[in-house]
N, CA and C atoms as a LAMMPS dump frame, in Angstrom:
ITEM: TIMESTEP
0
ITEM: NUMBER OF ATOMS
330
ITEM: BOX BOUNDS ff ff ff
-5.0000000000000000e+02 5.0000000000000000e+02
-5.0000000000000000e+02 5.0000000000000000e+02
-5.0000000000000000e+02 5.0000000000000000e+02
ITEM: ATOMS id mol type element x y z
1 1 1 N -277.422 46.799 442.4
2 1 2 C -276.453 46.12 441.575
3 1 3 C -275.123 46.86 441.717
4 2 1 N -274.047 46.116 441.806
5 2 2 C -272.752 46.747 441.999
6 2 3 C -272.284 47.416 440.709
7 3 1 N -271.317 48.306 440.863
8 3 2 C -270.763 49.052 439.738
9 3 3 C -270.17 48.109 438.697
10 4 1 N -269.457 47.082 439.136
11 4 2 C -268.823 46.136 438.213
12 4 3 C -269.884 45.364 437.428
13 5 1 N -270.918 44.919 438.111
14 5 2 C -271.987 44.19 437.426
15 5 3 C -272.697 45.081 436.41
16 6 1 N -272.89 46.34 436.763
17 6 2 C -273.523 47.277 435.843
18 6 3 C -272.67 47.459 434.593
19 7 1 N -271.369 47.618 434.762
20 7 2 C -270.465 47.787 433.617
21 7 3 C -270.45 46.543 432.731
22 8 1 N -270.465 45.382 433.346
23 8 2 C -270.488 44.137 432.561
24 8 3 C -271.794 44.038 431.786
25 9 1 N -272.912 44.349 432.437
26 9 2 C -274.212 44.288 431.771
27 9 3 C -274.278 45.267 430.605
28 10 1 N -273.755 46.476 430.799
29 10 2 C -273.751 47.452 429.714
30 10 3 C -272.84 47.015 428.569
31 11 1 N -271.734 46.375 428.886
32 11 2 C -270.835 45.883 427.838
33 11 3 C -271.487 44.771 427.018
34 12 1 N -272.195 43.877 427.702
35 12 2 C -272.909 42.811 426.986
36 12 3 C -273.992 43.421 426.094
37 13 1 N -274.732 44.379 426.627
38 13 2 C -275.763 45.062 425.835
39 13 3 C -275.147 45.796 424.648
40 14 1 N -274.021 46.449 424.877
41 14 2 C -273.322 47.186 423.82
42 14 3 C -272.948 46.254 422.668
43 15 1 N -272.347 45.126 422.977
44 15 2 C -271.909 44.196 421.934
45 15 3 C -273.094 43.523 421.254
46 16 1 N -274.103 43.157 422.017
47 16 2 C -275.277 42.523 421.406
48 16 3 C -275.975 43.489 420.449
49 17 1 N -276.196 44.714 420.906
50 17 2 C -276.848 45.709 420.064
51 17 3 C -275.996 46.022 418.841
52 18 1 N -274.713 46.214 419.048
53 18 2 C -273.824 46.564 417.943
54 18 3 C -273.791 45.507 416.859
55 19 1 N -273.669 44.256 417.242
56 19 2 C -273.576 43.169 416.257
57 19 3 C -274.911 42.965 415.54
58 20 1 N -276.01 42.937 416.296
59 20 2 C -277.323 42.699 415.691
60 20 3 C -277.682 43.817 414.717
61 21 1 N -277.517 45.06 415.133
62 21 2 C -277.881 46.184 414.265
63 21 3 C -276.93 46.276 413.072
64 22 1 N -275.67 45.97 413.266
65 22 2 C -274.727 45.998 412.144
66 22 3 C -275.149 44.997 411.069
67 23 1 N -275.506 43.797 411.464
68 23 2 C -275.949 42.785 410.494
69 23 3 C -277.225 43.244 409.796
70 24 1 N -278.193 43.744 410.566
71 24 2 C -279.445 44.195 409.968
72 24 3 C -279.223 45.387 409.033
73 25 1 N -278.339 46.299 409.421
74 25 2 C -278.088 47.483 408.602
75 25 3 C -277.392 47.12 407.292
76 26 1 N -276.45 46.198 407.345
77 26 2 C -275.779 45.769 406.115
78 26 3 C -276.794 45.138 405.169
79 27 1 N -277.679 44.33 405.689
80 27 2 C -278.724 43.731 404.852
81 27 3 C -279.687 44.789 404.316
82 28 1 N -279.895 45.859 405.079
83 28 2 C -280.815 46.93 404.703
84 28 3 C -280.276 47.783 403.557
85 29 1 N -278.956 47.964 403.485
86 29 2 C -278.386 48.79 402.414
87 29 3 C -278.03 47.987 401.168
88 30 1 N -278.142 46.675 401.229
89 30 2 C -277.857 45.845 400.058
90 30 3 C -278.885 46.151 398.961
91 31 1 N -278.464 46.061 397.723
92 31 2 C -279.397 46.337 396.62
93 31 3 C -280.641 45.454 396.636
94 32 1 N -280.539 44.247 397.159
95 32 2 C -281.698 43.353 397.197
96 32 3 C -282.802 43.881 398.114
97 33 1 N -282.472 44.753 399.064
98 33 2 C -283.474 45.318 399.969
99 33 3 C -284.227 46.484 399.336
100 34 1 N -283.731 47.001 398.233
101 34 2 C -284.366 48.16 397.597
102 34 3 C -285.772 47.831 397.107
103 35 1 N -285.965 46.633 396.595
104 35 2 C -287.288 46.259 396.081
105 35 3 C -288.33 46.246 397.203
106 36 1 N -287.983 45.667 398.335
107 36 2 C -288.901 45.625 399.478
108 36 3 C -289.176 47.036 399.995
109 37 1 N -288.143 47.878 400.04
110 37 2 C -288.307 49.24 400.542
111 37 3 C -289.151 50.077 399.59
112 38 1 N -289.102 49.779 398.309
113 38 2 C -289.881 50.537 397.323
114 38 3 C -291.379 50.432 397.58
115 39 1 N -291.815 49.365 398.233
116 39 2 C -293.237 49.208 398.553
117 39 3 C -293.725 50.261 399.542
118 40 1 N -292.817 50.922 400.252
119 40 2 C -293.2 51.952 401.212
120 40 3 C -293.506 53.283 400.525
121 41 1 N -293.128 53.408 399.256
122 41 2 C -293.327 54.635 398.47
123 41 3 C -292.524 55.801 399.024
124 42 1 N -291.432 55.505 399.711
125 42 2 C -290.527 56.542 400.19
126 42 3 C -289.315 56.581 399.263
127 43 1 N -288.664 57.733 399.174
128 43 2 C -287.472 57.81 398.328
129 43 3 C -286.388 56.843 398.8
130 44 1 N -285.647 56.301 397.856
131 44 2 C -284.615 55.321 398.171
132 44 3 C -283.482 55.863 399.025
133 45 1 N -283.247 57.183 398.955
134 45 2 C -282.138 57.729 399.742
135 45 3 C -282.401 57.619 401.243
136 46 1 N -283.672 57.555 401.64
137 46 2 C -283.983 57.409 403.068
138 46 3 C -283.444 56.078 403.577
139 47 1 N -283.609 55.035 402.782
140 47 2 C -283.087 53.711 403.144
141 47 3 C -281.576 53.772 403.32
142 48 1 N -280.909 54.462 402.4
143 48 2 C -279.449 54.541 402.464
144 48 3 C -278.973 55.396 403.638
145 49 1 N -279.657 56.514 403.89
146 49 2 C -279.261 57.382 405.016
147 49 3 C -279.422 56.642 406.341
148 50 1 N -280.563 55.995 406.523
149 50 2 C -280.788 55.263 407.773
150 50 3 C -279.83 54.076 407.897
151 51 1 N -279.67 53.327 406.811
152 51 2 C -278.794 52.154 406.844
153 51 3 C -277.349 52.509 407.12
154 52 1 N -276.839 53.497 406.38
155 52 2 C -275.434 53.88 406.604
156 52 3 C -275.245 54.578 407.943
157 53 1 N -276.267 55.3 408.405
158 53 2 C -276.198 55.888 409.75
159 53 3 C -276.104 54.811 410.818
160 54 1 N -276.844 53.728 410.628
161 54 2 C -276.765 52.606 411.572
162 54 3 C -275.406 51.913 411.49
163 55 1 N -274.889 51.739 410.292
164 55 2 C -273.583 51.073 410.14
165 55 3 C -272.492 51.878 410.825
166 56 1 N -272.456 53.179 410.567
167 56 2 C -271.433 54.025 411.195
168 56 3 C -271.615 54.036 412.709
169 57 1 N -272.87 54.153 413.174
170 57 2 C -273.131 54.138 414.608
171 57 3 C -272.698 52.838 415.263
172 58 1 N -272.936 51.711 414.588
173 58 2 C -272.531 50.41 415.147
174 58 3 C -271.022 50.271 415.208
175 59 1 N -270.354 50.714 414.16
176 59 2 C -268.882 50.64 414.174
177 59 3 C -268.334 51.478 415.321
178 60 1 N -268.866 52.692 415.483
179 60 2 C -268.427 53.532 416.601
180 60 3 C -268.78 52.896 417.942
181 61 1 N -269.941 52.262 418.009
182 61 2 C -270.371 51.618 419.254
183 61 3 C -269.445 50.472 419.649
184 62 1 N -268.912 49.759 418.679
185 62 2 C -268.069 48.598 418.97
186 62 3 C -266.615 48.958 419.244
187 63 1 N -266.233 50.21 419.029
188 63 2 C -264.888 50.679 419.378
189 63 3 C -264.986 51.312 420.764
190 64 1 N -264.256 50.796 421.752
191 64 2 C -264.434 51.265 423.13
192 64 3 C -264.303 52.782 423.316
193 65 1 N -263.366 53.418 422.637
194 65 2 C -263.169 54.864 422.845
195 65 3 C -264.285 55.707 422.25
196 66 1 N -265.033 55.164 421.3
197 66 2 C -266.085 55.931 420.634
198 66 3 C -267.477 55.346 420.884
199 67 1 N -267.594 54.485 421.874
200 67 2 C -268.86 53.787 422.124
201 67 3 C -269.996 54.744 422.455
202 68 1 N -269.721 55.76 423.243
203 68 2 C -270.784 56.698 423.629
204 68 3 C -271.273 57.477 422.413
205 69 1 N -270.352 57.929 421.581
206 69 2 C -270.752 58.652 420.357
207 69 3 C -271.582 57.758 419.443
208 70 1 N -271.163 56.518 419.308
209 70 2 C -271.907 55.577 418.482
210 70 3 C -273.301 55.319 419.03
211 71 1 N -273.402 55.214 420.35
212 71 2 C -274.716 54.982 420.97
213 71 3 C -275.64 56.172 420.739
214 72 1 N -275.12 57.388 420.896
215 72 2 C -275.956 58.57 420.653
216 72 3 C -276.355 58.667 419.186
217 73 1 N -275.451 58.292 418.287
218 73 2 C -275.8 58.315 416.871
219 73 3 C -276.911 57.304 416.582
220 74 1 N -276.815 56.133 417.194
221 74 2 C -277.864 55.133 417.002
222 74 3 C -279.193 55.602 417.579
223 75 1 N -279.166 56.27 418.717
224 75 2 C -280.398 56.834 419.282
225 75 3 C -281.031 57.785 418.278
226 76 1 N -280.22 58.655 417.691
227 76 2 C -280.736 59.626 416.712
228 76 3 C -281.31 58.922 415.485
229 77 1 N -280.607 57.928 414.973
230 77 2 C -281.084 57.201 413.788
231 77 3 C -282.379 56.469 414.101
232 78 1 N -282.454 55.821 415.261
233 78 2 C -283.662 55.087 415.615
234 78 3 C -284.853 56.018 415.812
235 79 1 N -284.639 57.163 416.436
236 79 2 C -285.726 58.134 416.608
237 79 3 C -286.198 58.637 415.246
238 80 1 N -285.246 58.902 414.347
239 80 2 C -285.609 59.329 413.003
240 80 3 C -286.414 58.238 412.294
241 81 1 N -285.994 56.981 412.434
242 81 2 C -286.715 55.871 411.809
243 81 3 C -288.11 55.715 412.4
244 82 1 N -288.234 55.876 413.714
245 82 2 C -289.545 55.793 414.359
246 82 3 C -290.465 56.883 413.822
247 83 1 N -289.95 58.093 413.721
248 83 2 C -290.76 59.206 413.218
249 83 3 C -291.194 58.964 411.777
250 84 1 N -290.29 58.48 410.943
251 84 2 C -290.634 58.2 409.542
252 84 3 C -291.704 57.12 409.473
253 85 1 N -291.546 56.064 410.274
254 85 2 C -292.553 55.006 410.287
255 85 3 C -293.923 55.564 410.681
256 86 1 N -293.962 56.317 411.774
257 86 2 C -295.239 56.825 412.266
258 86 3 C -295.872 57.81 411.298
259 87 1 N -295.071 58.673 410.685
260 87 2 C -295.611 59.647 409.742
261 87 3 C -296.179 58.991 408.486
262 88 1 N -295.692 57.808 408.164
263 88 2 C -296.188 57.098 406.988
264 88 3 C -297.235 56.045 407.344
265 89 1 N -297.679 56.025 408.582
266 89 2 C -298.761 55.142 408.977
267 89 3 C -298.334 53.721 409.293
268 90 1 N -297.036 53.491 409.467
269 90 2 C -296.553 52.167 409.851
270 90 3 C -296.329 52.188 411.363
271 91 1 N -297.242 51.573 412.101
272 91 2 C -297.217 51.69 413.557
273 91 3 C -296.485 50.552 414.248
274 92 1 N -295.906 49.655 413.517
275 92 2 C -295.16 48.537 414.098
276 92 3 C -293.714 48.977 414.363
277 93 1 N -293.519 49.754 415.422
278 93 2 C -292.199 50.307 415.735
279 93 3 C -291.636 49.749 417.037
280 94 1 N -292.179 48.646 417.511
281 94 2 C -291.745 48.087 418.79
282 94 3 C -290.265 47.763 418.831
283 95 1 N -289.757 47.122 417.784
284 95 2 C -288.325 46.791 417.76
285 95 3 C -287.467 48.045 417.766
286 96 1 N -287.875 49.059 417.021
287 96 2 C -287.097 50.302 416.984
288 96 3 C -287.077 50.983 418.349
289 97 1 N -288.187 50.926 419.061
290 97 2 C -288.241 51.521 420.408
291 97 3 C -287.293 50.782 421.348
292 98 1 N -287.277 49.462 421.264
293 98 2 C -286.374 48.679 422.11
294 98 3 C -284.922 48.97 421.756
295 99 1 N -284.612 49.047 420.454
296 99 2 C -283.238 49.364 420.037
297 99 3 C -282.837 50.76 420.526
298 100 1 N -283.743 51.72 420.409
299 100 2 C -283.439 53.083 420.862
300 100 3 C -283.218 53.113 422.369
301 101 1 N -284.025 52.371 423.115
302 101 2 C -283.864 52.327 424.569
303 101 3 C -282.534 51.681 424.955
304 102 1 N -282.142 50.628 424.241
305 102 2 C -280.863 49.982 424.526
306 102 3 C -279.706 50.922 424.217
307 103 1 N -279.778 51.614 423.079
308 103 2 C -278.714 52.56 422.729
309 103 3 C -278.656 53.703 423.736
310 104 1 N -279.817 54.177 424.195
311 104 2 C -279.855 55.233 425.207
312 104 3 C -279.225 54.762 426.516
313 105 1 N -279.535 53.535 426.916
314 105 2 C -278.964 53 428.155
315 105 3 C -277.432 52.912 428.062
316 106 1 N -276.938 52.519 426.908
317 106 2 C -275.486 52.446 426.716
318 106 3 C -274.886 53.84 426.751
319 107 1 N -275.493 54.777 426.033
320 107 2 C -274.962 56.153 425.97
321 107 3 C -274.963 56.796 427.348
322 108 1 N -276.019 56.584 428.102
323 108 2 C -276.15 57.212 429.419
324 108 3 C -275.278 56.527 430.466
325 109 1 N -275.107 55.221 430.335
326 109 2 C -274.414 54.462 431.372
327 109 3 C -272.911 54.352 431.218
328 110 1 N -272.4 54.618 430.037
329 110 2 C -270.946 54.45 429.818
330 110 3 C -270.158 55.616 430.317
């Protein structure tokens, strides 16, 4: 694949990941999500730390000069979320793995 095609593909991935995760993260930090999260028996601050970490990472990802920093921040947040899920016995982490891989590809390729 040529260099130009690779850059275009990474830009499309960057914007798709940034917009999708930003929407999901905003919904995750809304007070209405607290009731659903309470069923996990984890402290509420974990929801806020992960949600706001995703929001900040997405904003940085969507700004061209800070895209790499935002991608690395999202990788860190997703890995932390995967670890929390696995440690609490929630093994449905497929989406988080895909999001982490996409953020890693953006961070490494930009």
